[in-house]
N, C-alpha and C positions, 0 to 999 in steps of 0.2 A: 504493500500500500504506500503510495506516495504521500508526501507531507500535505499536498493540496487536497488529496482525497481524505486523509485523516482530519484535516481542518474542517471540511464540510460536515463530517459526522459530529465533530466536537461542537461546532457552531449550532447545529440543530439540537443536540442534547442540552446545551446550555440554554437555548431558547425555551425548551420545555421545562427545565428546572427553574429558570428565572425569567418568566414571561416579560416582566418590566425591566428591560435593560436600560435603566436610566442612571444619570449621574447622582452620586450621593450628596453632592454639594447643593444647598438650597439657594435659589436666586430667582428674581423676578425680571430683571433687566439684563440685557446682553453684557454690559460692562461689569455687572455684579459677579457674573461667573468668572470673568477675567481676574478680578481682584480676589475673589474667594479662592481661586486656584493658587494664586500667589501666596495667600495665607496658609494654604495646606502644605506647603513645603516643610518637611520635618515636623508635621503636626497632623493629627487625625482630622478626618472630615467632620466627625461628631463635635470636636472642639471648635472648629471653624464655624459650624452651624450655630453654635452658642454665641459666637462673637459677632457675626455679620449683622444680625438684626439691629443691634445698637449702632454699629458703624453706618449702616445704610439709612437708619432713621435719623441719626444725627446729621448726616450729609445725604439728603434725599435725591440730589441731582449730581450729574457729572460736574457741573459748574461749582457746586458746593464742595465737592471733593478736591477739585483743582485749587480751590482757594483755602483749603483746610490748613489749620495749624498742625504741622507734622508732629509736634509733641503731644497734641491731643489725640491724634490718630494712634500714636504709640501707646497711650494710656488705654485706649479701647481694645487694641489688638494684642496687648502685652502677653496674655496667656498663650498665644500661638507660637511664641518663641521667635528669636531673631527679629524682634519687633521693630527695632530701629531701621534696619535695612528694608523690611517689608513696608513700613509706613512711608518711608521716603519714596520707594518704588511706586506705591499706589498713588501718591499725590502727583509725582512727576509724570506717571503714565496718564493720569486724568488730564493733566495739562496738555500732554502731547496728543491725546485723542481729540481734544478740542482744537488745538492749533494746527495739527497736521492732517487729521482725518475727518474734520467736520463733525466731531462728536459721535462718530460711528466706529464700531469695533471692526477693524480691517478683516478682509476675507481671504488674505493670502498669507502663506507662511513667511515670506520675505518681509511683509509689512509688520506682521505681529512680532517678529523677532527684533524689530527696532525699538519696541516699547520697553521701558525700564523694567527689569525683573522677569521678563517673559522669555522662557526657554522653549524647547521643542515640545515638552510635555504639555505645558499650558497652551501653546499654540495649537497643538493637535486637538486638545479638548475643545477649544473654542471653535476650531474649524468643523469638528464633527457634530458638536451639540448645537451650536448657534447657526452655522452656515450649511450644515448637512453635507459637508464635502466628503465624497467617497474616498476610501483609503486612509482615513485618519486613524492613526494608531497611538494610543496613549500608553507609553511604556513606563508605567509606574512599578512599584515594588511587587505588587500582586501579579501583574502581567509578566514581568521579567521572570519571576519565580515559577509560575505555573506553566507558562509557555515552554520553559526549559524542561520541566518535568514531563510535560506531555510529548516532548520531542518535536515541537513545531519550530524550535530554534536549536542552535547548537549548544545551548546552556550558557551563552555569554551573559555577563552582568552589565554590559555596556548598553544603556538605553538606546543610543543611536543605532547600534548593531541589531538589537532586538526589534526595533521599529522597522528597519530595513528588511530583516528576515521575515517578519510577519506579513509585511506588505506583499511579499512574493507568494504567500500561500493562502492568505485569507481572501474571500470574496470582498471586493472593495465596498460594496453596499452594506456589508455586515460588520466591517472591522471596528467601527466606533462602538456599537452596542456590544460586540464581543468583548471589548476591553472593559466595559462597565460590568458585564456579567462575570468576568474573571475577578473583579474586585469583590463582588458578592460571594462568589465561590471560594475565594481566598479567605474571607472572613468566617464563612460557615463550615467549610469542609477542608479545603487544601491549605491549611494554615502553615505558617512558616516553620514552627518547631516540631509539631506533631500532626502531620496530615491524617485525616480520618478516612483512609482509603476504603475501609469497609462500608462507608456511607456514600462513596463517590459514584456518580452515574457515568463517569468518564473512564472507568477502569479498562474497558475494552480497547480504548484508543490511547491509553497513557503509556508512553514508552518506559517510564521509570517503574511503573507498577508491573508491566509485563516482564521486565528484566529481573526484578527482584521480589516480586510479590507485594512490595510496598514502596511508595515513593520516598 
């Protein structure tokens, strides 16, 4: 079985197990997802979802965020870690969205990567969730770990390599939701320290399980 063939079976199994392949971060506006993803670096989505309501109610518009006092933003987002860098990036990115992009979240990788604090993970999430761009792959820790165990990648821990390898085997129209479902699967079953292989619906297509009986 080729990796592409295995990927199709895995995609369908994950769709059945997790019908709602949606982002764990809560947001109402396009730019809110951009900033919530920045806050999620080295932080759980659950923690970010506790912080963003105050941030976005205190600064309800992009213009308000662009004019925000960085020290006040630091106070609000303090519990997410690396709060100084994150606060600065959010305010500067808000300013750049207004000055360079007419207040709209860009729809290309090249433009998104110009924004302060935005890397490929954030850019891919925005492209997939906001712009519905086919082929978007969010190579977060769950995606890297599980795709390696499944044998869809060569086991690399490099996000850029994992993203490239998954693009070659995943159906482009499924890749974004596939990554969201891997997050759900990684939290519930294929955990980092002790994967619950006995509960996993992907056993049949998991390279690690097939080799040793357990990932």
